[in-house]
N, C-alpha and C positions, 0 to 999 in steps of 0.2 A: 504494500500500500504506500502510495506517495501522495502528498498534498497537491492540490491544483496549483500549478505554477511552480517554477523551480526557484530555490533560494538564490538571492543575488547579494552582492556586497552592500553593506551599509555600515554606518559608524556607531560605536558605542557612545554613551554620554561623554561629552568633552572631547569629541573627535578622536576617540580611541579606536585604532584600527586593529585588524586581526593579529599582527605580529608586534604590537607595541605593548609596553607596560602601560597601565592606566594613566600615569602622569607624564609619559614621554611626549614631548612637543609642547608642554605647557609649563612644566617646572622640572628642575633637576631632581632625579631620584637619589636620595642620599644613600651612601654605602653603609649598610647597617648589618651587624652580625652580633651574635651573643646577646640578643635583646631579651628583656624580661617579658612576662605575659602582659604586664601593665603597659610597657613600651609598645608592644605589638598592638594592643587595643588603641593606644593613642595614635599610632601611625595609621591604623585602619580608619580612625575618625578623620584624620587629615585627608586621606585618600577619598573618603566619601564626600567630605566637604568640597574638595576640588572638583569632583564629578558634578556635584549639585550646582556649584557656581557656574561651571561650563554649560550645563544643560539649561540653566536659567537664562544665560546670555543668548544661547542658541534660540530659545523660545522667543525672547524679546526681539531679536533680529528678524525672526520669521514673521512675527506679528507686524513688523515694520516693512515687510517685503524687501528685506535686505539680505544679502549673503554675507557670511563671515569675511569674505575677501574684500568687501566694500568698506570695511572698517579697519583702520590700521591696527596692527597687533598690539601696540602699546596702549591704544585706546580700549581695545577689548580687555586687556589685563586690568586696566583701571576700572572698567565697567564691572568686572568680576568682584572687585573690592567693594563695590556698592551693594552687592547682593546681600551682604550680611545685615543691611538695614531695610530689607524688603518688608518688615513688619509695619513700617511707616510709609513705604513707597507705594503709591497707587499705580504708577506706570512710568515707563521710560519712553522718550521720543527722540528721534534722530533727524536733524536738519542737515542733510548732506550739502546743501548749497552754502549755508553759513558755517558749516562744520561745527555743529553744536550737539551735545548730548543734553537733553532737557529731562530733568527728573522731577516728577510731581509727587510731593510728599505731604503727610499730615503730621505736624509736630506734636499734637496732643497725645498721640498714641504711645510714645515712648520718649521721655525727656532726655534720657541718656543718649539714645540713638539720634535724637534731634541735634544734640551738641556735636556728635561725631560726624554726622552727615553734613552739618553746616561748614565744616572744614573743607569740604569738596567744592563749595560755592566758588565759581570763577576759576577753578583749577584748569590750567592749560596743559594738554598732553599732545605734543607735536603741534599740528595746526588746529586741533580741536579744543573747544572750551566746554567745561561742565557747568551747567546752570541748574540751580535748585529753585523750584517754584513751590512755595509753601501755600497750602490751601486747607480749609477746614475739612475734617473727616466727614465723609458721607458714605454710608454703607453701600455696598455694590448693588443690593436689591433696589435701593432708591434710584441709583443711576440708571439701572435697567428700565425702571418704570418711567423715568424722565425721557429716556431715549425712545421708548415705545410711544410716548405721548408727544414726541417732537417738542419737548420743552427743554429749556436751559436750566442750569442749577439756580440761577438768580431769579427765575420766574416762580419758584416755589418758596414760600416764606420759611425762614429758618425754624420757626416754631413748629411748622408742619413736618419738616425733615426730622426735627428732634423727636416729635411725637411718633413718627414712623419708626425711629430707632428704638423707642420704648415698646411699641406695639408688637415688634418682631418676637417678643417673648411668648406670644400666643403659640401654643404647639400646633404642628401640622399645617403651617402656612405654606400654600402652594405657589401663589404669585400675587403681585400687587399691580393695580392699575390706577392711573391718574386721569381724572376727567376735568381738565382746566375750564371747560365751558360752564360746567355746573359746580366747580370748586369741590370736587369729591375725591376722596381717597378710598379705593375699593380693595379690601383685603379678602382674598380667597383662601379659605382654610378647610381642612378636612373635618367632617363631623366627628365628634367624639362623645361617647356616653359618659365621660369622666366629668363629675360635678365641678371640679376645679377649673377644667377647661371651659366649661359653659359659663362660669362666673367671669373668666377672663374675657370671653367673647362679649358678654353683656356689658362689661365695663367699658369696652371700646365702641360698641354699637351706637351710632348716632352722635358721637362726641364731636363738639365744635371746637376747632382750633384755628385761630387767625382767619376766620371766615370760611374755612374748609370743613367739610363734614366727613367723618369716617364711617364707612359702611362695611360690615363683615358679611360675606357670603359663604355659608357653610355647604360643603359638598360631601357626598358619600365617597369614601375611598374605594377605588376600583383597581384591583390588582392588574398588573400588565397583561397577564394571560387572559383575563376577562375582557380587557380593552381590545385585545386581538380578536376574541370571539365576537364582540359587538361589531367590530369592523367587518368581519367576514359575513355577519348576518345583516349588514347594512342598517345597523341600529345605532342610535346615540345613547349615551349613558342615561339621559333623561327619559328614554322610552322604557327603561327597566325600573320597576318599582323599587323604592328605597329599601323596603324590607328584603327584597331579593338580593340587592347589592350587598346589604348588611350580612345576609346569610352566606353569600359567596365569599366575602371577606373573612368571615368566621371559619369557613371550611378551609380556605387557603392558609390561614395563620395558625389555627388551633386544633383542627380535627385530624385524628390519626387515620389517614386512609392511604398512606404511602406518598410516592411522588405523583404529581399531576402533570401529565404530558400536555393536555389541552382541555379547553372547555368548548362545548358547542351549544349554541342558542337557537332554538326554534320558536320564533315569536308567534307563528300561526297556531301551534299547539301548546305554547307556553311551557316549553320543555328546556331544562338546563341539564346537559349531559357532561359528566366528568370522566375523562379517560385517565385511569390511575394505574401506576406500575409499582413494583417492589412493595406490595401491600404487606405490612407486618402481620405476624401471627395473631397478635391481639390488636384489633382495629375497631374503627367506628363506622365501618361501611354500612352496617344494618341501620344505624341511627340516621344515616343520610339517605339511604335507598328508599325512593318513593315519597320522600318528605314533601309536604305541600306548604308553600309560602306565598301568600298574596296571589293565589291562583296559579302559580308556577309549580311544576313538579321536578324534583331533583332525581337524577339517575346516575349511578356509578357503574362504569364498565371497566372490568379488569383487562387492561390492554396487554394481552399476552404476546401479540405480534410485536409490539414495541419492545417488550422485555427481551425477546429473542434477538431483535435487531441491535439492542443496546449491548447484549452479551457479545455479539459478533464484533461490534465496534470496539469494545474494550479489549477483546482478544487481539484484534488487528493493531490496536494502539500499543499493546505490550510487545507485539512482534516488531512494530515500527521502532520502539525504544531499543530493542536488541539490535536491530539492523543499522541503527544510526547512533553509535556511542559518542560520535563527535558533538551531538546536540546536548549531551549531558542532562538528559531528562531524568528527573527524580520521581515524578508522579503525574497522574492525570485525574481529571474530574469531568464527567460527561453529563450534559443536560440535553433536552430535545433540540436546543438551538445553538449550543456552544460547547466547545471543548477547552477546558482550562489545562494548560501545560506548565508545570513548575519545573524550572531548570536550575542547575547548580551554578551556571555560568552564562552570562549574557554575551553571545557571540554574534557576528554578522549572520551566521546561518540560522540561529534561533530567532533573531530579530526579524529576519526575512519571512519566517513562518507566521508572525503576528498578523492577524487580520485575513489570512488566507482561509480557504475552505477545505475541510476534510469531512467526508461522510455527511455532506449537506449541513455542516455546522461551522460556525465561525471559530477560528483558533485564537485563543487569547494567551499570550506568553506572560508568565509571572516569575519573578525571581526576587531574592532577598539581597539587596545591595550591601547591607551590613556584612552578611556572610561572605560575599565576594570580596569586599574590601579587606576583611580579615584574612582571606586566603592569599590575596596579593601581598599584604603586609608580611605574612609568614614566609612567602616565597622570597621577599626582599631580605628577610632576616636569615634565610638559609634553613628554615625549619622544615621545608618540604623538598 
């Protein structure tokens, strides 16, 4: 068995290539021998921090539609130094025409980092200048709501922004909307049977702040598998009674019937069918089978065909693991739509597998960067 598409060369975080040590090309690897366990751990933390700084800069450049080659190396290195202050940094911007790196930061979040980042203000690196623009902290969800409403930050009163920051404590908030025409803030949250949650909702509902009104819209939580079933049945969540959605959530989260491969909805006959696999010996299938809720009937089908297919997939994945030791696969997990692959080492080959398709499932590569950093540190110290 081979995945669709053949692996191609790609880079590790921090431009680490197949035959490089993780820090090669960015900083000199010290010659270390006879290190203690504590020193090994400290070196691993340095390696991890180096990778993280490099990957953050790569992401920032990508968001700016720039390639690493467009930014001088010394500017890139200085940029990596600012990553340590990212808890107060909202974003980085690049002005290639005027050769400026502009950093937008909120000083109130960390006074110590504010002092340290202030030192960067006006710093010249080659022909480039670093500029810090200080701005009040505004939560990301407020900015998204402003963008969706085509509003600027200045168009929303500070008191409203502050109140939105307080209101976010309501559990289960799904999204925010701003209605500037009617001066309304709309908070969409999932319905909860928790009394404390309901008190929080009522405390916000209808609140007037600086001429703006807060409205809370509560929605029944619908599991992703149920949303797929609704789409396949050409139904909207509103067409399904709240009691039925509540029962489906209860089954998905709390009822012991094994794994659920999929749901099927028949609105004409008001039938909700659950295809279950790996049903445990002690189960709640009888409690669900034939249950009537708001005129809908629940049916559980033991999906034996899927169980057989899943066993075959697992067997072939184990063989794939044996046939490809270079991928350093440690384990798999299989769902109806995805295959999680845990690897001991992130290489160009394993990275190339991420997002490909195997057995009609999306491959997701996962690894522990701490473990890998420790491995590299041990190699540097001659422990391996």
